[in-house]
N, CA, C, O and the ligand as a Tripos MOL2 file, in Angstrom:
@<TRIPOS>MOLECULE
protein
  237   235    60     0     0
PROTEIN
NO_CHARGES

@<TRIPOS>ATOM
      1 N          -9.7560   25.1870  -24.8030 N.3       1 MET1
      2 CA         -8.9040   25.0850  -23.6010 C.3       1 MET1
      3 C          -8.0180   23.8510  -23.7190 C.2       1 MET1
      4 O          -8.4940   22.7260  -23.8680 O.2       1 MET1
      5 N          -6.7310   24.0980  -23.6490 N.am      2 ILE2
      6 CA         -5.7850   22.9960  -23.8310 C.3       2 ILE2
      7 C          -5.7210   22.1610  -22.5680 C.2       2 ILE2
      8 O          -5.9900   22.6680  -21.4790 O.2       2 ILE2
      9 N          -5.3760   20.9100  -22.6910 N.am      3 GLY3
     10 CA         -5.2350   20.1880  -21.4530 C.3       3 GLY3
     11 C          -5.1170   18.6790  -21.5020 C.2       3 GLY3
     12 O          -5.0550   18.0380  -20.4530 O.2       3 GLY3
     13 N          -5.0850   18.0930  -22.6860 N.am      4 LEU4
     14 CA         -5.0120   16.6400  -22.7060 C.3       4 LEU4
     15 C          -3.5640   16.1550  -22.7970 C.2       4 LEU4
     16 O          -2.7490   16.6950  -23.5460 O.2       4 LEU4
     17 N          -3.2790   15.1320  -22.0170 N.am      5 LEU5
     18 CA         -1.9500   14.5310  -22.0320 C.3       5 LEU5
     19 C          -2.1050   13.0170  -22.0610 C.2       5 LEU5
     20 O          -2.6990   12.4160  -21.1650 O.2       5 LEU5
     21 N          -1.5590   12.4190  -23.1060 N.am      6 GLY6
     22 CA         -1.6480   10.9710  -23.2280 C.3       6 GLY6
     23 C          -0.4010   10.2920  -22.6860 C.2       6 GLY6
     24 O           0.6960   10.8490  -22.7120 O.2       6 GLY6
     25 N          -0.5980    9.0810  -22.1980 N.am      7 ASP7
     26 CA          0.5120    8.2560  -21.7300 C.3       7 ASP7
     27 C           0.6540    7.0930  -22.7120 C.2       7 ASP7
     28 O          -0.2010    6.2080  -22.7700 O.2       7 ASP7
     29 N           1.7400    7.1050  -23.4780 N.am      8 LYS8
     30 CA          1.9070    6.0800  -24.5150 C.3       8 LYS8
     31 C           2.0460    4.6820  -23.9270 C.2       8 LYS8
     32 O           1.7470    3.6920  -24.5950 O.2       8 LYS8
     33 N           2.4960    4.6000  -22.6890 N.am      9 LYS9
     34 CA          2.7180    3.2930  -22.0700 C.3       9 LYS9
     35 C           1.3980    2.6440  -21.6640 C.2       9 LYS9
     36 O           1.1810    1.4560  -21.9030 O.2       9 LYS9
     37 N           0.5110    3.4390  -21.0440 N.am     10 THR10
     38 CA         -0.7580    2.8890  -20.5650 C.3      10 THR10
     39 C          -1.8780    3.0970  -21.5760 C.2      10 THR10
     40 O          -2.9480    2.4990  -21.4640 O.2      10 THR10
     41 N          -1.6190    3.9590  -22.5710 N.am     11 LYS11
     42 CA         -2.6370    4.3170  -23.5660 C.3      11 LYS11
     43 C          -3.8390    4.9980  -22.9120 C.2      11 LYS11
     44 O          -4.9680    4.8870  -23.3910 O.2      11 LYS11
     45 N          -3.5780    5.7030  -21.8120 N.am     12 LEU12
     46 CA         -4.6210    6.4930  -21.1650 C.3      12 LEU12
     47 C          -4.3720    7.9630  -21.4950 C.2      12 LEU12
     48 O          -3.2310    8.4050  -21.6280 O.2      12 LEU12
     49 N          -5.4650    8.7000  -21.6220 N.am     13 VAL13
     50 CA         -5.3380   10.1330  -21.8230 C.3      13 VAL13
     51 C          -5.8890   10.8310  -20.5860 C.2      13 VAL13
     52 O          -6.9740   10.5060  -20.1030 O.2      13 VAL13
     53 N          -5.1200   11.7980  -20.0820 N.am     14 HIS14
     54 CA         -5.4770   12.5330  -18.8680 C.3      14 HIS14
     55 C          -5.8220   13.9660  -19.2240 C.2      14 HIS14
     56 O          -5.3960   14.4880  -20.2540 O.2      14 HIS14
     57 N          -6.6080   14.5970  -18.3460 N.am     15 HIS15
     58 CA         -6.8880   16.0150  -18.5060 C.3      15 HIS15
     59 C          -6.1190   16.7850  -17.4380 C.2      15 HIS15
     60 O          -6.2960   16.5610  -16.2410 O.2      15 HIS15
     61 N          -5.2600   17.6990  -17.8970 N.am     16 LEU16
     62 CA         -4.3400   18.3640  -16.9740 C.3      16 LEU16
     63 C          -5.0540   19.1930  -15.9160 C.2      16 LEU16
     64 O          -4.4960   19.4350  -14.8460 O.2      16 LEU16
     65 N          -6.2810   19.6340  -16.1960 N.am     17 ASP17
     66 CA         -7.0190   20.4280  -15.2110 C.3      17 ASP17
     67 C          -7.6110   19.5690  -14.0990 C.2      17 ASP17
     68 O          -8.0000   20.0900  -13.0530 O.2      17 ASP17
     69 N          -7.6830   18.2610  -14.3170 N.am     18 GLY18
     70 CA         -8.3680   17.4280  -13.3450 C.3      18 GLY18
     71 C          -7.5090   16.3330  -12.7490 C.2      18 GLY18
     72 O          -8.0240   15.3600  -12.1980 O.2      18 GLY18
     73 N          -6.2060   16.4900  -12.8600 N.am     19 LEU19
     74 CA         -5.3080   15.4200  -12.4230 C.3      19 LEU19
     75 C          -5.5030   15.0280  -10.9640 C.2      19 LEU19
     76 O          -5.6750   15.8810  -10.0940 O.2      19 LEU19
     77 N          -5.4730   13.7360  -10.7160 N.am     20 LYS20
     78 CA         -5.5340   13.1960   -9.3600 C.3      20 LYS20
     79 C          -4.2380   12.4390   -9.1050 C.2      20 LYS20
     80 O          -3.4840   12.1310  -10.0290 O.2      20 LYS20
     81 N          -3.9980   12.1480   -7.8400 N.am     21 LYS21
     82 CA         -2.7650   11.4140   -7.5630 C.3      21 LYS21
     83 C          -2.7890   10.0320   -8.2210 C.2      21 LYS21
     84 O          -1.7470    9.4600   -8.5420 O.2      21 LYS21
     85 N          -4.0050    9.5090   -8.4120 N.am     22 GLU22
     86 CA         -4.1410    8.1990   -9.0390 C.3      22 GLU22
     87 C          -3.6980    8.1960  -10.5090 C.2      22 GLU22
     88 O          -3.4620    7.1350  -11.0850 O.2      22 GLU22
     89 N          -3.5900    9.3610  -11.0970 N.am     23 CYS23
     90 CA         -3.1650    9.4490  -12.5010 C.3      23 CYS23
     91 C          -1.6890    9.0900  -12.6460 C.2      23 CYS23
     92 O          -1.2470    8.6760  -13.7180 O.2      23 CYS23
     93 N          -0.9370    9.2490  -11.5740 N.am     24 LYS24
     94 CA          0.4940    8.9120  -11.5810 C.3      24 LYS24
     95 C           1.2620    9.6210  -12.6960 C.2      24 LYS24
     96 O           2.1580    9.0500  -13.3160 O.2      24 LYS24
     97 N           0.8920   10.8640  -12.9300 N.am     25 ILE25
     98 CA          1.5860   11.6540  -13.9490 C.3      25 ILE25
     99 C           3.0750   11.7820  -13.6430 C.2      25 ILE25
    100 O           3.9100   11.7940  -14.5470 O.2      25 ILE25
    101 N           3.3940   11.8790  -12.3500 N.am     26 SER26
    102 CA          4.7990   12.0740  -11.9860 C.3      26 SER26
    103 C           5.6490   10.8550  -12.3350 C.2      26 SER26
    104 O           6.8720   10.9480  -12.4420 O.2      26 SER26
    105 N           4.9900    9.7180  -12.5090 N.am     27 GLU27
    106 CA          5.7310    8.5010  -12.8590 C.3      27 GLU27
    107 C           5.8490    8.3180  -14.3690 C.2      27 GLU27
    108 O           6.5300    7.4130  -14.8500 O.2      27 GLU27
    109 N           5.1700    9.2000  -15.1080 N.am     28 MET28
    110 CA          5.1930    9.0750  -16.5590 C.3      28 MET28
    111 C           6.4990    9.6280  -17.1210 C.2      28 MET28
    112 O           6.9070   10.7440  -16.7980 O.2      28 MET28
    113 N           7.1370    8.8400  -17.9550 N.am     29 LYS29
    114 CA          8.3730    9.3070  -18.5680 C.3      29 LYS29
    115 C           8.0620   10.3860  -19.6000 C.2      29 LYS29
    116 O           7.0120   10.3770  -20.2430 O.2      29 LYS29
    117 N           9.0070   11.3180  -19.7370 N.am     30 ILE30
    118 CA          8.8490   12.3690  -20.7330 C.3      30 ILE30
    119 C           8.6030   11.7640  -22.1170 C.2      30 ILE30
    120 O           7.7900   12.2690  -22.8900 O.2      30 ILE30
    121 N           9.3090   10.6880  -22.4140 N.am     31 THR31
    122 CA          9.1990   10.0870  -23.7460 C.3      31 THR31
    123 C           7.8670    9.3680  -23.9410 C.2      31 THR31
    124 O           7.5140    9.0210  -25.0680 O.2      31 THR31
    125 N           7.1270    9.1400  -22.8620 N.am     32 ASP32
    126 CA          5.8130    8.5060  -22.9840 C.3      32 ASP32
    127 C           4.6950    9.5300  -23.0940 C.2      32 ASP32
    128 O           3.5290    9.1680  -23.2480 O.2      32 ASP32
    129 N           5.0510   10.8160  -23.0150 N.am     33 ARG33
    130 CA          4.0110   11.8480  -23.0390 C.3      33 ARG33
    131 C           3.5930   12.1690  -24.4670 C.2      33 ARG33
    132 O           4.4260   12.3840  -25.3480 O.2      33 ARG33
    133 N           2.2950   12.1950  -24.6680 N.am     34 GLN34
    134 CA          1.7480   12.4560  -25.9980 C.3      34 GLN34
    135 C           0.7540   13.6040  -25.9110 C.2      34 GLN34
    136 O          -0.2050   13.5560  -25.1410 O.2      34 GLN34
    137 N           0.9980   14.6350  -26.7110 N.am     35 TYR35
    138 CA          0.0380   15.7360  -26.7890 C.3      35 TYR35
    139 C          -0.7520   15.5870  -28.0740 C.2      35 TYR35
    140 O          -0.3140   14.9150  -29.0080 O.2      35 TYR35
    141 N          -1.9020   16.2080  -28.1210 N.am     36 PHE36
    142 CA         -2.8050   15.9980  -29.2510 C.3      36 PHE36
    143 C          -3.1190   17.3020  -29.9760 C.2      36 PHE36
    144 O          -3.3630   18.3380  -29.3580 O.2      36 PHE36
    145 N          -3.1060   17.2200  -31.2840 N.am     37 THR37
    146 CA         -3.4960   18.3370  -32.1250 C.3      37 THR37
    147 C          -4.4950   17.8310  -33.1480 C.2      37 THR37
    148 O          -4.1020   17.0700  -34.0320 O.2      37 THR37
    149 N          -5.7400   18.2010  -33.0820 N.am     38 PRO38
    150 CA         -6.3190   19.1100  -32.0930 C.3      38 PRO38
    151 C          -6.4150   18.4560  -30.7150 C.2      38 PRO38
    152 O          -6.4010   17.2320  -30.5770 O.2      38 PRO38
    153 N          -6.5110   19.3140  -29.7070 N.am     39 ASP39
    154 CA         -6.4770   18.8810  -28.3210 C.3      39 ASP39
    155 C          -7.8680   18.4540  -27.8510 C.2      39 ASP39
    156 O          -8.4560   19.0740  -26.9650 O.2      39 ASP39
    157 N          -8.3780   17.3880  -28.4580 N.am     40 THR40
    158 CA         -9.7370   16.9470  -28.1300 C.3      40 THR40
    159 C          -9.7400   15.4710  -27.7540 C.2      40 THR40
    160 O          -8.8750   14.7000  -28.1710 O.2      40 THR40
    161 N         -10.7290   15.1030  -26.9610 N.am     41 LEU41
    162 CA        -10.8660   13.7100  -26.5450 C.3      41 LEU41
    163 C         -11.1500   12.8150  -27.7500 C.2      41 LEU41
    164 O         -10.6890   11.6760  -27.8220 O.2      41 LEU41
    165 N         -11.9180   13.3580  -28.6920 N.am     42 GLU42
    166 CA        -12.2370   12.5750  -29.8890 C.3      42 GLU42
    167 C         -10.9610   12.2150  -30.6420 C.2      42 GLU42
    168 O         -10.7990   11.0920  -31.1190 O.2      42 GLU42
    169 N         -10.0620   13.1900  -30.7390 N.am     43 ASN43
    170 CA         -8.8010   12.9460  -31.4360 C.3      43 ASN43
    171 C          -7.9550   11.9150  -30.6830 C.2      43 ASN43
    172 O          -7.3620   11.0240  -31.2920 O.2      43 ASN43
    173 N          -7.9070   12.0430  -29.3680 N.am     44 ALA44
    174 CA         -7.1430   11.0900  -28.5620 C.3      44 ALA44
    175 C          -7.7030    9.6800  -28.7270 C.2      44 ALA44
    176 O          -6.9520    8.7190  -28.8920 O.2      44 ALA44
    177 N          -9.0300    9.5670  -28.6810 N.am     45 LYS45
    178 CA         -9.6650    8.2520  -28.8320 C.3      45 LYS45
    179 C          -9.3700    7.6660  -30.2030 C.2      45 LYS45
    180 O          -9.1890    6.4560  -30.3400 O.2      45 LYS45
    181 N          -9.3210    8.5260  -31.2240 N.am     46 SER46
    182 CA         -9.0540    8.0440  -32.5730 C.3      46 SER46
    183 C          -7.6360    7.5090  -32.6930 C.2      46 SER46
    184 O          -7.3230    6.7660  -33.6230 O.2      46 SER46
    185 N          -6.7680    7.8920  -31.7390 N.am     47 GLN47
    186 CA         -5.4010    7.3730  -31.7230 C.3      47 GLN47
    187 C          -5.2450    6.2500  -30.6900 C.2      47 GLN47
    188 O          -4.1480    5.9620  -30.2130 O.2      47 GLN47
    189 N          -6.3750    5.6330  -30.3660 N.am     48 ASN48
    190 CA         -6.4110    4.4630  -29.4880 C.3      48 ASN48
    191 C          -6.0640    4.7390  -28.0340 C.2      48 ASN48
    192 O          -5.6270    3.8420  -27.3140 O.2      48 ASN48
    193 N          -6.2590    5.9910  -27.5990 N.am     49 PHE49
    194 CA         -6.1090    6.3000  -26.1850 C.3      49 PHE49
    195 C          -7.4840    6.1990  -25.5110 C.2      49 PHE49
    196 O          -8.5090    6.5240  -26.1100 O.2      49 PHE49
    197 N          -7.4820    5.7450  -24.2640 N.am     50 SER50
    198 CA         -8.7180    5.6650  -23.4870 C.3      50 SER50
    199 C          -8.7330    6.7600  -22.4440 C.2      50 SER50
    200 O          -7.6850    7.0880  -21.8890 O.2      50 SER50
    201 N          -9.9050    7.3440  -22.1570 N.am     51 PRO51
    202 CA         -9.9800    8.3980  -21.1440 C.3      51 PRO51
    203 C          -9.6790    7.8520  -19.7520 C.2      51 PRO51
    204 O         -10.1650    6.7840  -19.3780 O.2      51 PRO51
    205 N          -8.8830    8.5850  -18.9940 N.am     52 CYS52
    206 CA         -8.5330    8.1850  -17.6340 C.3      52 CYS52
    207 C          -9.7700    8.2370  -16.7480 C.2      52 CYS52
    208 O         -10.5290    9.2060  -16.7910 O.2      52 CYS52
    209 N          -9.9710    7.2040  -15.9510 N.am     53 GLU53
    210 CA        -11.1760    7.1730  -15.1250 C.3      53 GLU53
    211 C         -11.1260    8.2120  -14.0150 C.2      53 GLU53
    212 O         -12.1780    8.6470  -13.5460 O.2      53 GLU53
    213 N          -9.9410    8.6230  -13.5790 N.am     54 TRP54
    214 CA         -9.8180    9.5260  -12.4480 C.3      54 TRP54
    215 C         -10.0250   10.9890  -12.8310 C.2      54 TRP54
    216 O         -10.7320   11.7140  -12.1310 O.2      54 TRP54
    217 N          -9.4280   11.4250  -13.9150 N.am     55 CYS55
    218 CA         -9.4660   12.8580  -14.2110 C.3      55 CYS55
    219 C         -10.4250   13.2120  -15.3370 C.2      55 CYS55
    220 O         -10.7020   14.3920  -15.5500 O.2      55 CYS55
    221 N         -10.9310   12.2410  -16.0530 N.am     56 ILE56
    222 CA        -11.8700   12.5470  -17.1430 C.3      56 ILE56
    223 C         -13.2460   11.9580  -16.8660 C.2      56 ILE56
    224 O         -14.2380   12.6860  -16.8720 O.2      56 ILE56
    225 N         -13.3210   10.6630  -16.6260 N.am     57 LEU57
    226 CA        -14.6290   10.0300  -16.4840 C.3      57 LEU57
    227 C         -15.3470   10.4290  -15.2030 C.2      57 LEU57
    228 O         -16.5760   10.3990  -15.1500 O.2      57 LEU57
    229 N         -14.5820   10.8080  -14.1480 N.am     58 LYS58
    230 CA        -15.2370   11.1720  -12.8780 C.3      58 LYS58
    231 C         -15.4230   12.6640  -12.7010 C.2      58 LYS58
    232 O         -15.8040   13.1190  -11.6220 O.2      58 LYS58
    233 N         -15.1580   13.4370  -13.7550 N.am     59 GLN59
    234 CA        -15.3070   14.8870  -13.6400 C.3      59 GLN59
    235 C         -16.7530   15.2920  -13.5700 C.2      59 GLN59
    236 O         -17.0570   16.4800  -13.4700 O.2      59 GLN59
    237 ZN         -5.9170   10.8680  -15.1760 Zn       60 ZN60
@<TRIPOS>BOND
     1     1     2 1
     2     2     3 1
     3     3     4 2
     4     3     5 am
     5     5     6 1
     6     6     7 1
     7     7     8 2
     8     7     9 am
     9     9    10 1
    10    10    11 1
    11    11    12 2
    12    11    13 am
    13    13    14 1
    14    14    15 1
    15    15    16 2
    16    15    17 am
    17    17    18 1
    18    18    19 1
    19    19    20 2
    20    19    21 am
    21    21    22 1
    22    22    23 1
    23    23    24 2
    24    23    25 am
    25    25    26 1
    26    26    27 1
    27    27    28 2
    28    27    29 am
    29    29    30 1
    30    30    31 1
    31    31    32 2
    32    31    33 am
    33    33    34 1
    34    34    35 1
    35    35    36 2
    36    35    37 am
    37    37    38 1
    38    38    39 1
    39    39    40 2
    40    39    41 am
    41    41    42 1
    42    42    43 1
    43    43    44 2
    44    43    45 am
    45    45    46 1
    46    46    47 1
    47    47    48 2
    48    47    49 am
    49    49    50 1
    50    50    51 1
    51    51    52 2
    52    51    53 am
    53    53    54 1
    54    54    55 1
    55    55    56 2
    56    55    57 am
    57    57    58 1
    58    58    59 1
    59    59    60 2
    60    59    61 am
    61    61    62 1
    62    62    63 1
    63    63    64 2
    64    63    65 am
    65    65    66 1
    66    66    67 1
    67    67    68 2
    68    67    69 am
    69    69    70 1
    70    70    71 1
    71    71    72 2
    72    71    73 am
    73    73    74 1
    74    74    75 1
    75    75    76 2
    76    75    77 am
    77    77    78 1
    78    78    79 1
    79    79    80 2
    80    79    81 am
    81    81    82 1
    82    82    83 1
    83    83    84 2
    84    83    85 am
    85    85    86 1
    86    86    87 1
    87    87    88 2
    88    87    89 am
    89    89    90 1
    90    90    91 1
    91    91    92 2
    92    91    93 am
    93    93    94 1
    94    94    95 1
    95    95    96 2
    96    95    97 am
    97    97    98 1
    98    98    99 1
    99    99   100 2
   100    99   101 am
   101   101   102 1
   102   102   103 1
   103   103   104 2
   104   103   105 am
   105   105   106 1
   106   106   107 1
   107   107   108 2
   108   107   109 am
   109   109   110 1
   110   110   111 1
   111   111   112 2
   112   111   113 am
   113   113   114 1
   114   114   115 1
   115   115   116 2
   116   115   117 am
   117   117   118 1
   118   118   119 1
   119   119   120 2
   120   119   121 am
   121   121   122 1
   122   122   123 1
   123   123   124 2
   124   123   125 am
   125   125   126 1
   126   126   127 1
   127   127   128 2
   128   127   129 am
   129   129   130 1
   130   130   131 1
   131   131   132 2
   132   131   133 am
   133   133   134 1
   134   134   135 1
   135   135   136 2
   136   135   137 am
   137   137   138 1
   138   138   139 1
   139   139   140 2
   140   139   141 am
   141   141   142 1
   142   142   143 1
   143   143   144 2
   144   143   145 am
   145   145   146 1
   146   146   147 1
   147   147   148 2
   148   147   149 am
   149   149   150 1
   150   150   151 1
   151   151   152 2
   152   151   153 am
   153   153   154 1
   154   154   155 1
   155   155   156 2
   156   155   157 am
   157   157   158 1
   158   158   159 1
   159   159   160 2
   160   159   161 am
   161   161   162 1
   162   162   163 1
   163   163   164 2
   164   163   165 am
   165   165   166 1
   166   166   167 1
   167   167   168 2
   168   167   169 am
   169   169   170 1
   170   170   171 1
   171   171   172 2
   172   171   173 am
   173   173   174 1
   174   174   175 1
   175   175   176 2
   176   175   177 am
   177   177   178 1
   178   178   179 1
   179   179   180 2
   180   179   181 am
   181   181   182 1
   182   182   183 1
   183   183   184 2
   184   183   185 am
   185   185   186 1
   186   186   187 1
   187   187   188 2
   188   187   189 am
   189   189   190 1
   190   190   191 1
   191   191   192 2
   192   191   193 am
   193   193   194 1
   194   194   195 1
   195   195   196 2
   196   195   197 am
   197   197   198 1
   198   198   199 1
   199   199   200 2
   200   199   201 am
   201   201   202 1
   202   202   203 1
   203   203   204 2
   204   203   205 am
   205   205   206 1
   206   206   207 1
   207   207   208 2
   208   207   209 am
   209   209   210 1
   210   210   211 1
   211   211   212 2
   212   211   213 am
   213   213   214 1
   214   214   215 1
   215   215   216 2
   216   215   217 am
   217   217   218 1
   218   218   219 1
   219   219   220 2
   220   219   221 am
   221   221   222 1
   222   222   223 1
   223   223   224 2
   224   223   225 am
   225   225   226 1
   226   226   227 1
   227   227   228 2
   228   227   229 am
   229   229   230 1
   230   230   231 1
   231   231   232 2
   232   231   233 am
   233   233   234 1
   234   234   235 1
   235   235   236 2
@<TRIPOS>SUBSTRUCTURE
     1 MET1         2 RESIDUE 1 A MET
     2 ILE2         6 RESIDUE 1 A ILE
     3 GLY3        10 RESIDUE 1 A GLY
     4 LEU4        14 RESIDUE 1 A LEU
     5 LEU5        18 RESIDUE 1 A LEU
     6 GLY6        22 RESIDUE 1 A GLY
     7 ASP7        26 RESIDUE 1 A ASP
     8 LYS8        30 RESIDUE 1 A LYS
     9 LYS9        34 RESIDUE 1 A LYS
    10 THR10       38 RESIDUE 1 A THR
    11 LYS11       42 RESIDUE 1 A LYS
    12 LEU12       46 RESIDUE 1 A LEU
    13 VAL13       50 RESIDUE 1 A VAL
    14 HIS14       54 RESIDUE 1 A HIS
    15 HIS15       58 RESIDUE 1 A HIS
    16 LEU16       62 RESIDUE 1 A LEU
    17 ASP17       66 RESIDUE 1 A ASP
    18 GLY18       70 RESIDUE 1 A GLY
    19 LEU19       74 RESIDUE 1 A LEU
    20 LYS20       78 RESIDUE 1 A LYS
    21 LYS21       82 RESIDUE 1 A LYS
    22 GLU22       86 RESIDUE 1 A GLU
    23 CYS23       90 RESIDUE 1 A CYS
    24 LYS24       94 RESIDUE 1 A LYS
    25 ILE25       98 RESIDUE 1 A ILE
    26 SER26      102 RESIDUE 1 A SER
    27 GLU27      106 RESIDUE 1 A GLU
    28 MET28      110 RESIDUE 1 A MET
    29 LYS29      114 RESIDUE 1 A LYS
    30 ILE30      118 RESIDUE 1 A ILE
    31 THR31      122 RESIDUE 1 A THR
    32 ASP32      126 RESIDUE 1 A ASP
    33 ARG33      130 RESIDUE 1 A ARG
    34 GLN34      134 RESIDUE 1 A GLN
    35 TYR35      138 RESIDUE 1 A TYR
    36 PHE36      142 RESIDUE 1 A PHE
    37 THR37      146 RESIDUE 1 A THR
    38 PRO38      150 RESIDUE 1 A PRO
    39 ASP39      154 RESIDUE 1 A ASP
    40 THR40      158 RESIDUE 1 A THR
    41 LEU41      162 RESIDUE 1 A LEU
    42 GLU42      166 RESIDUE 1 A GLU
    43 ASN43      170 RESIDUE 1 A ASN
    44 ALA44      174 RESIDUE 1 A ALA
    45 LYS45      178 RESIDUE 1 A LYS
    46 SER46      182 RESIDUE 1 A SER
    47 GLN47      186 RESIDUE 1 A GLN
    48 ASN48      190 RESIDUE 1 A ASN
    49 PHE49      194 RESIDUE 1 A PHE
    50 SER50      198 RESIDUE 1 A SER
    51 PRO51      202 RESIDUE 1 A PRO
    52 CYS52      206 RESIDUE 1 A CYS
    53 GLU53      210 RESIDUE 1 A GLU
    54 TRP54      214 RESIDUE 1 A TRP
    55 CYS55      218 RESIDUE 1 A CYS
    56 ILE56      222 RESIDUE 1 A ILE
    57 LEU57      226 RESIDUE 1 A LEU
    58 LYS58      230 RESIDUE 1 A LYS
    59 GLN59      234 RESIDUE 1 A GLN
    60 ZN60       237 GROUP 0 **** ****
């Protein structure tokens, strides 16, 4: 299931199925958006992204 979106500015990775207003996705610039292949948290972490506390850690 696809769904991870990284923010290059904050280095946080969000899960699109669990977005909260605190994620501030709407404030993220298109150029700061990072998708992952493969679309896994492990891959995102290996690229120095941290899981978002609102949409990933509190799920
Ligand atoms: Zn989030």
